[in-house]
C-alpha positions as CSV (number, residue, x, y, z in Angstrom):
1,M,-44.6,7.5,1.8
2,M,-42.9,4.3,0.4
3,R,-46.3,2.6,0.4
4,D,-47.9,5.5,-1.5
5,I,-45.1,5.3,-4.1
6,A,-45.4,1.5,-4.5
7,E,-49.2,1.8,-4.8
8,A,-48.9,4.5,-7.5
9,V,-46.4,2.5,-9.5
10,G,-48.6,-0.6,-9.1
11,R,-51.6,1.2,-10.4
12,S,-49.7,2.7,-13.4
13,L,-48.3,-0.7,-14.3
14,N,-51.5,-2.6,-13.5
15,V,-49.7,-5.0,-11.1
16,P,-50.7,-5.9,-7.6
17,V,-48.9,-4.4,-4.6
18,K,-48.6,-6.0,-1.2
19,S,-47.1,-5.0,2.1
20,I,-44.1,-7.0,3.2
21,S,-42.1,-7.0,6.5
22,A,-38.8,-5.2,6.8
23,E,-37.0,-8.6,6.8
24,E,-38.7,-9.6,3.6
25,A,-37.9,-6.2,2.0
26,S,-34.3,-6.6,3.0
27,A,-34.1,-10.1,1.5
28,Y,-35.9,-9.0,-1.7
29,L,-33.9,-5.8,-2.2
30,G,-30.5,-7.1,-1.0
31,P,-28.1,-4.4,0.1
32,L,-30.6,-1.7,-0.9
33,G,-33.2,-3.0,1.4
34,M,-31.7,-1.2,4.4
35,F,-32.7,2.1,2.7
36,A,-36.4,1.1,2.3
37,G,-37.1,1.2,6.0
38,L,-35.3,4.5,6.8
39,D,-37.4,7.5,7.5
40,L,-35.3,10.1,5.7
41,L,-36.7,13.6,5.4
42,A,-35.7,15.6,2.4
43,S,-36.3,19.2,1.5
44,S,-35.8,21.3,-1.6
45,E,-35.5,24.5,0.5
46,K,-31.7,24.9,0.0
47,T,-32.0,24.2,-3.7
48,R,-34.8,26.7,-4.0
49,K,-32.9,29.4,-2.2
50,K,-29.5,28.8,-3.9
51,L,-30.8,28.4,-7.5
52,G,-34.1,30.3,-7.3
53,W,-35.8,27.1,-8.2
54,K,-39.6,27.2,-8.2
55,P,-41.0,23.8,-9.2
56,T,-44.2,24.0,-11.2
57,G,-44.9,20.4,-12.1
58,P,-46.9,17.8,-10.3
59,G,-45.7,16.1,-7.1
60,L,-44.1,12.6,-7.2
61,I,-47.3,10.7,-6.6
62,A,-49.4,12.7,-9.1
63,D,-46.6,12.3,-11.7
64,L,-46.5,8.5,-11.1
65,E,-50.3,8.4,-11.4
66,R,-50.1,9.9,-14.9
67,L,-47.9,7.1,-16.2
68,Q,-49.5,4.5,-18.4
69,V,-48.4,1.0,-19.1
70,S,-47.8,1.9,-22.7
71,D,-45.2,4.6,-21.6
72,H,-42.8,1.8,-20.5
């Protein structure tokens, strides 16, 4: 998923994206690098049930794909 997000952002900003090792990511991102390699699952199920939330917009990747360089 992290790769998909990075590729979508790269396409939107018209910048190249490349794979890097976990060690490189840790060095580049500093203390936040440890989160980049974690496989954390998230669900909106509790929020949907508690608040009656029914998302209608695009998913994350589709939303990122809609961004244009001029939007920044």
